[in-house]
N, CA, C and O atoms as a GROMACS GRO file, in nm:
protein
  376
    1PRO      N    1   8.667  13.831   4.243
    1PRO     CA    2   8.562  13.913   4.176
    1PRO      C    3   8.586  14.046   4.184
    1PRO      O    4   8.654  14.087   4.277
    2SER      N    5   8.536  14.133   4.092
    2SER     CA    6   8.560  14.271   4.095
    2SER      C    7   8.437  14.347   4.036
    2SER      O    8   8.337  14.284   4.001
    3GLY      N    9   8.444  14.481   4.026
    3GLY     CA   10   8.338  14.536   3.984
    3GLY      C   11   8.380  14.688   3.942
    3GLY      O   12   8.494  14.734   3.947
    4GLY      N   13   8.286  14.744   3.908
    4GLY     CA   14   8.293  14.874   3.866
    4GLY      C   15   8.198  14.973   3.855
    4GLY      O   16   8.082  14.941   3.883
    5ILE      N   17   8.232  15.133   3.808
    5ILE     CA   18   8.111  15.189   3.820
    5ILE      C   19   8.186  15.288   3.707
    5ILE      O   20   8.308  15.299   3.704
    6THR      N   21   8.088  15.363   3.609
    6THR     CA   22   8.161  15.459   3.548
    6THR      C   23   8.053  15.570   3.526
    6THR      O   24   7.932  15.550   3.526
    7ALA      N   25   8.110  15.682   3.508
    7ALA     CA   26   8.040  15.827   3.520
    7ALA      C   27   8.114  15.888   3.403
    7ALA      O   28   8.237  15.889   3.409
    8GLU      N   29   8.049  15.942   3.292
    8GLU     CA   30   8.133  15.995   3.166
    8GLU      C   31   8.223  15.929   3.104
    8GLU      O   32   8.198  15.820   3.052
    9ASP      N   33   8.352  15.992   3.100
    9ASP     CA   34   8.450  15.940   3.084
    9ASP      C   35   8.552  15.859   3.172
    9ASP      O   36   8.664  15.832   3.129
   10LEU      N   37   8.503  15.819   3.309
   10LEU     CA   38   8.577  15.807   3.422
   10LEU      C   39   8.526  15.624   3.433
   10LEU      O   40   8.418  15.575   3.399
   11SER      N   41   8.609  15.577   3.474
   11SER     CA   42   8.586  15.435   3.567
   11SER      C   43   8.665  15.402   3.703
   11SER      O   44   8.786  15.408   3.723
   12LEU      N   45   8.563  15.368   3.787
   12LEU     CA   46   8.596  15.300   3.901
   12LEU      C   47   8.627  15.163   3.906
   12LEU      O   48   8.550  15.085   3.850
   13ASN      N   49   8.734  15.116   3.967
   13ASN     CA   50   8.693  14.944   3.970
   13ASN      C   51   8.724  14.934   4.132
   13ASN      O   52   8.771  15.021   4.205
   14ALA      N   53   8.685  14.811   4.160
   14ALA     CA   54   8.704  14.766   4.292
   14ALA      C   55   8.675  14.598   4.309
   14ALA      O   56   8.588  14.536   4.248
   15GLY      N   57   8.744  14.558   4.381
   15GLY     CA   58   8.757  14.393   4.428
   15GLY      C   59   8.624  14.358   4.475
   15GLY      O   60   8.542  14.450   4.470
   16ALA      N   61   8.575  14.225   4.529
   16ALA     CA   62   8.486  14.182   4.576
   16ALA      C   63   8.447  14.240   4.719
   16ALA      O   64   8.332  14.253   4.760
   17ARG      N   65   8.550  14.268   4.779
   17ARG     CA   66   8.582  14.339   4.955
   17ARG      C   67   8.599  14.472   4.953
   17ARG      O   68   8.619  14.539   5.054
   18LEU      N   69   8.589  14.529   4.805
   18LEU     CA   70   8.570  14.676   4.770
   18LEU      C   71   8.714  14.729   4.893
   18LEU      O   72   8.711  14.754   5.014
   19THR      N   73   8.781  14.730   4.833
   19THR     CA   74   8.936  14.779   4.882
   19THR      C   75   9.011  14.809   4.756
   19THR      O   76   8.975  14.742   4.659
   20GLY      N   77   9.095  14.884   4.740
   20GLY     CA   78   9.167  14.888   4.615
   20GLY      C   79   9.124  14.965   4.526
   20GLY      O   80   9.167  14.939   4.414
   21PHE      N   81   9.031  15.081   4.535
   21PHE     CA   82   8.983  15.123   4.425
   21PHE      C   83   9.086  15.189   4.334
   21PHE      O   84   9.194  15.229   4.378
   22GLU      N   85   9.049  15.199   4.205
   22GLU     CA   86   9.107  15.269   4.135
   22GLU      C   87   9.014  15.347   4.074
   22GLU      O   88   8.894  15.319   4.076
   23LEU      N   89   9.086  15.497   3.990
   23LEU     CA   90   8.994  15.580   3.915
   23LEU      C   91   9.069  15.561   3.778
   23LEU      O   92   9.189  15.536   3.790
   24TYR      N   93   9.018  15.569   3.644
   24TYR     CA   94   9.074  15.554   3.515
   24TYR      C   95   8.987  15.666   3.457
   24TYR      O   96   8.873  15.692   3.493
   25HIS      N   97   9.062  15.732   3.356
   25HIS     CA   98   8.997  15.849   3.250
   25HIS      C   99   8.980  15.738   3.132
   25HIS      O  100   9.075  15.683   3.078
   26LEU      N  101   8.844  15.715   3.103
   26LEU     CA  102   8.857  15.626   2.982
   26LEU      C  103   8.884  15.666   2.831
   26LEU      O  104   8.933  15.601   2.738
   27ARG      N  105   8.838  15.788   2.837
   27ARG     CA  106   8.888  15.853   2.719
   27ARG      C  107   9.027  15.868   2.659
   27ARG      O  108   9.057  15.845   2.542
   28ASP      N  109   9.120  15.915   2.771
   28ASP     CA  110   9.236  15.935   2.744
   28ASP      C  111   9.329  15.797   2.810
   28ASP      O  112   9.451  15.806   2.804
   29ASP      N  113   9.284  15.710   2.854
   29ASP     CA  114   9.325  15.601   2.888
   29ASP      C  115   9.266  15.456   2.898
   29ASP      O  116   9.264  15.378   2.994
   30PRO      N  117   9.222  15.445   2.778
   30PRO     CA  118   9.116  15.317   2.753
   30PRO      C  119   9.178  15.159   2.816
   30PRO      O  120   9.108  15.066   2.858
   31GLY      N  121   9.300  15.163   2.810
   31GLY     CA  122   9.370  15.035   2.861
   31GLY      C  123   9.372  15.050   3.013
   31GLY      O  124   9.420  14.965   3.089
   32GLU      N  125   9.308  15.185   3.056
   32GLU     CA  126   9.296  15.150   3.229
   32GLU      C  127   9.442  15.107   3.305
   32GLU      O  128   9.464  15.012   3.380
   33THR      N  129   9.547  15.231   3.248
   33THR     CA  130   9.668  15.172   3.288
   33THR      C  131   9.733  15.278   3.382
   33THR      O  132   9.837  15.244   3.439
   34ARG      N  133   9.680  15.409   3.405
   34ARG     CA  134   9.711  15.507   3.493
   34ARG      C  135   9.590  15.542   3.595
   34ARG      O  136   9.477  15.577   3.564
   35ASP      N  137   9.638  15.525   3.712
   35ASP     CA  138   9.552  15.540   3.823
   35ASP      C  139   9.540  15.668   3.855
   35ASP      O  140   9.649  15.719   3.880
   36ARG      N  141   9.426  15.757   3.866
   36ARG     CA  142   9.373  15.907   3.848
   36ARG      C  143   9.324  15.928   3.988
   36ARG      O  144   9.290  16.042   4.020
   37GLY      N  145   9.316  15.836   4.069
   37GLY     CA  146   9.232  15.863   4.181
   37GLY      C  147   9.332  16.012   4.271
   37GLY      O  148   9.275  16.105   4.327
   38ALA      N  149   9.447  15.999   4.262
   38ALA     CA  150   9.547  16.122   4.340
   38ALA      C  151   9.520  16.250   4.263
   38ALA      O  152   9.525  16.361   4.314
   39ASP      N  153   9.492  16.225   4.133
   39ASP     CA  154   9.482  16.340   4.042
   39ASP      C  155   9.335  16.451   4.066
   39ASP      O  156   9.316  16.572   4.062
   40GLU      N  157   9.238  16.312   4.094
   40GLU     CA  158   9.123  16.396   4.114
   40GLU      C  159   9.040  16.331   4.245
   40GLU      O  160   8.945  16.255   4.233
   41PRO      N  161   9.089  16.371   4.356
   41PRO     CA  162   9.043  16.306   4.475
   41PRO      C  163   8.877  16.336   4.500
   41PRO      O  164   8.805  16.245   4.543
   42ALA      N  165   8.841  16.428   4.480
   42ALA     CA  166   8.708  16.480   4.524
   42ALA      C  167   8.624  16.380   4.441
   42ALA      O  168   8.549  16.301   4.498
   43ARG      N  169   8.634  16.384   4.319
   43ARG     CA  170   8.562  16.279   4.190
   43ARG      C  171   8.588  16.133   4.250
   43ARG      O  172   8.497  16.064   4.296
   44PHE      N  173   8.700  16.099   4.247
   44PHE     CA  174   8.723  15.986   4.326
   44PHE      C  175   8.653  15.963   4.426
   44PHE      O  176   8.588  15.866   4.386
   45ALA      N  177   8.616  15.986   4.541
   45ALA     CA  178   8.567  15.992   4.640
   45ALA      C  179   8.404  15.991   4.620
   45ALA      O  180   8.327  15.925   4.690
   46GLU      N  181   8.369  16.068   4.522
   46GLU     CA  182   8.214  16.071   4.486
   46GLU      C  183   8.187  15.925   4.407
   46GLU      O  184   8.093  15.854   4.442
   47MET      N  185   8.270  15.888   4.306
   47MET     CA  186   8.255  15.786   4.276
   47MET      C  187   8.237  15.624   4.357
   47MET      O  188   8.143  15.545   4.344
   48ARG      N  189   8.353  15.609   4.436
   48ARG     CA  190   8.381  15.542   4.541
   48ARG      C  191   8.263  15.519   4.632
   48ARG      O  192   8.224  15.405   4.654
   49ASP      N  193   8.205  15.625   4.684
   49ASP     CA  194   8.112  15.651   4.770
   49ASP      C  195   7.977  15.583   4.685
   49ASP      O  196   7.908  15.498   4.742
   50ARG      N  197   7.955  15.615   4.587
   50ARG     CA  198   7.839  15.550   4.495
   50ARG      C  199   7.853  15.414   4.479
   50ARG      O  200   7.750  15.349   4.500
   51LEU      N  201   7.924  15.368   4.455
   51LEU     CA  202   7.979  15.230   4.427
   51LEU      C  203   7.943  15.167   4.555
   51LEU      O  204   7.849  15.088   4.544
   52VAL      N  205   8.000  15.181   4.696
   52VAL     CA  206   7.990  15.131   4.800
   52VAL      C  207   7.858  15.140   4.829
   52VAL      O  208   7.808  15.040   4.880
   53ALA      N  209   7.771  15.258   4.806
   53ALA     CA  210   7.632  15.225   4.825
   53ALA      C  211   7.563  15.130   4.734
   53ALA      O  212   7.479  15.050   4.776
   54LYS      N  213   7.598  15.139   4.606
   54LYS     CA  214   7.518  15.032   4.512
   54LYS      C  215   7.586  14.899   4.590
   54LYS      O  216   7.503  14.818   4.629
   55PHE      N  217   7.721  14.868   4.616
   55PHE     CA  218   7.719  14.767   4.694
   55PHE      C  219   7.661  14.697   4.765
   55PHE      O  220   7.625  14.585   4.727
   56GLU      N  221   7.635  14.741   4.887
   56GLU     CA  222   7.563  14.759   5.010
   56GLU      C  223   7.411  14.732   4.977
   56GLU      O  224   7.349  14.643   5.034
   57GLU      N  225   7.344  14.828   4.863
   57GLU     CA  226   7.215  14.773   4.822
   57GLU      C  227   7.199  14.638   4.771
   57GLU      O  228   7.114  14.557   4.806
   58VAL      N  229   7.296  14.620   4.679
   58VAL     CA  230   7.266  14.483   4.649
   58VAL      C  231   7.276  14.343   4.760
   58VAL      O  232   7.206  14.243   4.772
   59ARG      N  233   7.405  14.394   4.832
   59ARG     CA  234   7.435  14.293   4.940
   59ARG      C  235   7.303  14.276   5.025
   59ARG      O  236   7.261  14.164   5.056
   60SER      N  237   7.249  14.377   5.056
   60SER     CA  238   7.110  14.382   5.151
   60SER      C  239   7.043  14.297   5.074
   60SER      O  240   7.001  14.208   5.147
   61GLU      N  241   7.009  14.277   4.951
   61GLU     CA  242   6.894  14.186   4.869
   61GLU      C  243   6.965  14.050   4.882
   61GLU      O  244   6.896  13.949   4.874
   62SER      N  245   7.072  14.043   4.896
   62SER     CA  246   7.126  13.891   4.867
   62SER      C  247   7.129  13.807   5.002
   62SER      O  248   7.153  13.839   5.118
   63PRO      N  249   7.097  13.689   4.943
   63PRO     CA  250   7.127  13.575   5.109
   63PRO      C  251   7.273  13.571   5.126
   63PRO      O  252   7.371  13.590   5.055
   64VAL      N  253   7.253  13.540   5.238
   64VAL     CA  254   7.384  13.500   5.322
   64VAL      C  255   7.455  13.367   5.305
   64VAL      O  256   7.394  13.277   5.363
   65TRP      N  257   7.543  13.336   5.256
   65TRP     CA  258   7.628  13.200   5.245
   65TRP      C  259   7.714  13.188   5.337
   65TRP      O  260   7.767  13.290   5.380
   66PRO      N  261   7.749  13.059   5.390
   66PRO     CA  262   7.856  13.063   5.463
   66PRO      C  263   7.959  13.031   5.403
   66PRO      O  264   7.940  12.962   5.302
   67GLU      N  265   8.090  13.063   5.435
   67GLU     CA  266   8.210  13.060   5.367
   67GLU      C  267   8.242  12.903   5.374
   67GLU      O  268   8.228  12.840   5.479
   68TRP      N  269   8.286  12.843   5.250
   68TRP     CA  270   8.311  12.714   5.236
   68TRP      C  271   8.456  12.692   5.300
   68TRP      O  272   8.547  12.774   5.288
   69GLU      N  273   8.466  12.576   5.365
   69GLU     CA  274   8.611  12.516   5.420
   69GLU      C  275   8.635  12.428   5.313
   69GLU      O  276   8.757  12.433   5.296
   70PHE      N  277   8.587  12.353   5.233
   70PHE     CA  278   8.636  12.263   5.151
   70PHE      C  279   8.575  12.266   5.026
   70PHE      O  280   8.512  12.168   4.987
   71PRO      N  281   8.589  12.388   4.943
   71PRO     CA  282   8.514  12.421   4.815
   71PRO      C  283   8.494  12.291   4.724
   71PRO      O  284   8.381  12.262   4.685
   72ARG      N  285   8.577  12.232   4.698
   72ARG     CA  286   8.577  12.131   4.599
   72ARG      C  287   8.457  12.015   4.621
   72ARG      O  288   8.385  11.958   4.539
   73TYR      N  289   8.466  12.006   4.757
   73TYR     CA  290   8.385  11.886   4.835
   73TYR      C  291   8.264  11.946   4.824
   73TYR      O  292   8.177  11.900   4.750
   74GLU      N  293   8.246  12.062   4.901
   74GLU     CA  294   8.080  12.108   4.913
   74GLU      C  295   8.026  12.174   4.791
   74GLU      O  296   7.909  12.209   4.781
   75GLY      N  297   8.111  12.189   4.702
   75GLY     CA  298   8.050  12.251   4.587
   75GLY      C  299   7.970  12.139   4.506
   75GLY      O  300   7.865  12.162   4.447
   76GLN      N  301   8.034  12.014   4.512
   76GLN     CA  302   7.954  11.910   4.447
   76GLN      C  303   7.851  11.850   4.540
   76GLN      O  304   7.790  11.752   4.497
   77ARG      N  305   7.824  11.891   4.650
   77ARG     CA  306   7.705  11.875   4.734
   77ARG      C  307   7.594  11.971   4.693
   77ARG      O  308   7.487  11.925   4.734
   78ILE      N  309   7.578  12.075   4.634
   78ILE     CA  310   7.473  12.140   4.618
   78ILE      C  311   7.394  12.082   4.519
   78ILE      O  312   7.432  12.045   4.408
   79GLU      N  313   7.243  12.076   4.582
   79GLU     CA  314   7.133  12.051   4.493
   79GLU      C  315   7.073  12.208   4.442
   79GLU      O  316   7.027  12.305   4.502
   80TRP      N  317   7.105  12.170   4.286
   80TRP     CA  318   7.079  12.275   4.206
   80TRP      C  319   6.903  12.267   4.179
   80TRP      O  320   6.843  12.160   4.192
   81PRO      N  321   6.846  12.368   4.148
   81PRO     CA  322   6.738  12.358   4.106
   81PRO      C  323   6.702  12.306   3.943
   81PRO      O  324   6.794  12.308   3.862
   82PRO      N  325   6.576  12.264   3.902
   82PRO     CA  326   6.623  12.172   3.796
   82PRO      C  327   6.577  12.285   3.676
   82PRO      O  328   6.458  12.297   3.645
   83TYR      N  329   6.667  12.353   3.622
   83TYR     CA  330   6.684  12.445   3.530
   83TYR      C  331   6.630  12.418   3.407
   83TYR      O  332   6.571  12.495   3.331
   84LYS      N  333   6.664  12.261   3.388
   84LYS     CA  334   6.623  12.215   3.240
   84LYS      C  335   6.487  12.220   3.228
   84LYS      O  336   6.434  12.263   3.126
   85ALA      N  337   6.402  12.167   3.356
   85ALA     CA  338   6.228  12.149   3.340
   85ALA      C  339   6.181  12.269   3.346
   85ALA      O  340   6.060  12.288   3.336
   86LEU      N  341   6.279  12.381   3.365
   86LEU     CA  342   6.214  12.500   3.354
   86LEU      C  343   6.234  12.562   3.198
   86LEU      O  344   6.196  12.678   3.180
   87ARG      N  345   6.281  12.504   3.106
   87ARG     CA  346   6.330  12.596   2.989
   87ARG      C  347   6.221  12.532   2.892
   87ARG      O  348   6.169  12.421   2.900
   88LYS      N  349   6.200  12.634   2.800
   88LYS     CA  350   6.102  12.622   2.705
   88LYS      C  351   6.157  12.560   2.560
   88LYS      O  352   6.256  12.615   2.513
   89PRO      N  353   6.118  12.485   2.510
   89PRO     CA  354   6.186  12.397   2.397
   89PRO      C  355   6.187  12.564   2.307
   89PRO      O  356   6.112  12.656   2.339
   90PRO      N  357   6.292  12.573   2.189
   90PRO     CA  358   6.281  12.664   2.068
   90PRO      C  359   6.192  12.674   2.012
   90PRO      O  360   6.131  12.567   2.017
   91GLU      N  361   6.124  12.770   1.937
   91GLU     CA  362   6.041  12.774   1.865
   91GLU      C  363   6.092  12.789   1.725
   91GLU      O  364   6.167  12.879   1.688
   92HIS      N  365   6.038  12.682   1.639
   92HIS     CA  366   6.106  12.655   1.498
   92HIS      C  367   6.001  12.746   1.390
   92HIS      O  368   5.884  12.774   1.414
   93GLY      N  369   6.062  12.772   1.293
   93GLY     CA  370   5.971  12.869   1.210
   93GLY      C  371   5.894  12.980   1.231
   93GLY      O  372   5.776  12.995   1.200
   94ARG      N  373   5.964  13.054   1.283
   94ARG     CA  374   5.953  13.202   1.332
   94ARG      C  375   6.044  13.297   1.296
   94ARG      O  376   6.032  13.412   1.337
   0.00000   0.00000   0.00000
């Protein structure tokens, strides 16, 4: 998994463990091919710190799940909530 944060024309991207940050100028480089972190170290640090703070905020509100040892097996054993029972049928004629 990965995530990012944008400010004006800049995009800062990171993986799920928040390592390997990259900074791109979206107007000049919409394909995000040139990392500008070294060119704009102050802006890079500011955006990185904002992303880390947001990550920690979201993470603190999330449940802690144990790491799976056998994802294929353990994933099949999850008891999912009854989503279909909670869904409302679509209204016709509106």
